[in-house]
C-alpha positions in Angstrom: 52.0 7.4 31.5 52.6 10.1 28.8 50.1 11.3 26.6 50.6 11.1 22.9 48.0 13.8 22.1 49.5 16.9 20.4 49.5 20.1 22.8 47.9 21.9 20.2 45.1 21.1 17.5 46.1 20.7 13.9 44.9 23.2 11.6 44.7 22.8 7.7 46.3 25.8 5.6 44.5 28.6 5.4 43.5 30.2 2.1 46.0 33.1 2.3 48.8 30.5 3.1 47.9 28.5 0.1 47.8 31.5 -2.0 51.6 32.7 -0.6 52.5 29.1 -1.4 51.2 29.0 -4.8 52.8 32.5 -5.8 56.3 31.1 -4.3 56.1 27.8 -6.1 55.3 29.7 -9.5 58.3 32.1 -8.7 60.5 28.8 -7.8 59.4 27.3 -11.4 60.4 30.6 -13.1 64.1 30.7 -11.6 64.7 27.3 -13.6 66.3 28.0 -16.9 64.0 27.4 -19.5 65.1 24.1 -21.1 65.0 22.3 -17.5 61.6 20.5 -19.3 60.7 18.6 -15.8 57.5 16.6 -16.4 54.3 17.7 -15.3 53.9 14.8 -12.8 57.2 15.5 -11.3 56.4 19.4 -10.8 52.9 17.9 -9.3 54.9 15.4 -7.0 57.1 18.7 -5.8 54.0 21.1 -5.3 53.0 19.1 -1.8 56.5 18.9 -0.4 56.8 22.8 -1.3 53.5 23.3 0.4 54.5 21.6 3.5 57.9 23.6 3.8 56.3 26.8 2.7 53.5 26.6 5.3 55.7 25.4 8.0 57.9 28.4 7.2 54.9 30.8 7.6 53.4 29.5 10.6 57.1 29.8 12.1 57.9 33.3 10.9 60.8 31.9 8.5 59.7 33.0 5.1 60.5 36.6 5.5 63.2 36.7 3.3 61.4 34.6 0.6 59.2 37.1 1.1 61.2 40.1 0.9 62.1 39.2 -2.6 65.4 37.2 -1.7 65.2 34.1 -3.7 66.9 30.7 -3.5 69.4 30.4 -5.9 68.0 28.6 -9.3 70.2 25.4 -8.6 68.6 24.6 -5.5 65.1 24.3 -6.5 66.4 22.7 -9.6 68.5 20.1 -8.2 65.5 19.1 -5.7 63.2 18.8 -8.8 65.9 16.7 -10.6 66.3 14.2 -7.9 62.6 14.0 -7.6 62.5 13.3 -11.4 65.0 10.6 -11.1 63.2 8.9 -8.3 60.1 9.1 -10.5 61.7 7.7 -13.6 63.6 4.9 -11.6 60.1 3.6 -10.1 58.2 4.0 -13.7 60.0 1.0 -15.0 61.5 0.0 -18.6 60.8 2.5 -21.5 60.0 2.3 -25.0 62.7 0.7 -26.7 64.6 -0.8 -23.9 65.8 -4.6 -23.7 63.9 -6.4 -20.6 64.0 -9.9 -19.0 60.6 -11.2 -18.8 60.1 -13.8 -15.8 56.3 -13.6 -15.7 53.7 -16.6 -15.2 54.2 -17.7 -18.7 57.4 -19.7 -18.0 57.9 -20.9 -21.6 58.3 -17.4 -22.8 60.8 -16.4 -20.2 63.8 -14.4 -21.8 64.4 -11.1 -23.2 62.4 -8.9 -25.3 62.2 -5.3 -26.3 59.4 -3.0 -24.8 57.4 -1.7 -28.0 54.5 0.0 -26.3 53.3 0.9 -22.7 49.9 1.4 -21.4 49.3 3.6 -18.7 45.4 3.5 -17.1 43.8 4.7 -13.9 41.8 2.0 -12.2 38.4 2.9 -10.4 40.5 4.0 -7.6 42.8 6.2 -9.4 45.9 3.7 -9.3 47.9 3.7 -12.3 48.3 0.5 -13.9 51.3 -0.1 -16.4 51.4 -2.5 -19.1 54.1 -3.4 -21.7 54.2 -5.1 -25.2 57.4 -7.1 -25.5 58.8 -7.8 -28.9 61.2 -9.8 -30.6 63.3 -8.6 -33.4 63.1 -10.5 -36.4 64.3 -10.2 -40.1 64.4 -6.3 -39.5 61.3 -5.7 -37.7 59.5 -6.1 -34.6 57.5 -8.9 -33.6 54.9 -8.7 -30.8 55.8 -11.8 -28.6 54.0 -10.8 -25.1 50.8 -8.2 -24.6 49.4 -7.1 -21.2 52.8 -7.8 -19.3 53.0 -6.2 -15.6 55.7 -4.2 -14.4 56.6 -7.2 -11.9 57.0 -9.8 -14.5 60.1 -8.0 -16.3 63.5 -6.4 -15.2 64.8 -3.8 -17.3 68.1 -4.3 -18.5 71.0 -1.4 -19.5 70.4 -1.8 -23.2 68.5 0.3 -25.3 67.3 -0.2 -29.0 69.9 1.0 -31.9 69.4 0.4 -35.6 72.8 -1.5 -35.2 71.6 -3.8 -32.3 71.3 -7.5 -33.5 
């Protein structure tokens, strides 16, 4: 029978490894063009991935060029953050001013609405809860139709609000 136990005991990152990783992460962020504007949550999602890669490199001896001040091309790190940003935005659901199809528990209200408010809260376990206010556009103004709508009750449509939208 084959053992699934590892040959070596896992060791958490040392303080020195974490300090090196933080310095390398800051250096990588500084290489990005100033107007990149990646949101804070995207950078924080990227940090643990960077940490795993960096510490793995330190432990296998493959960070020499990075430590020798030979940075990656800026587009390499920027592309990685951009892909992460796209994934975060895709998962975050509709945005304010976007048309959605409501298919929630209030069947008499099924239809298309404009998102006019998004509320994000953390529950006691630290999980994010997202609720939408959906409105109709009547007589030149938005009129609230539904509040407290959960993400799973709407499907984002490709249309976004423009002044000439009927």
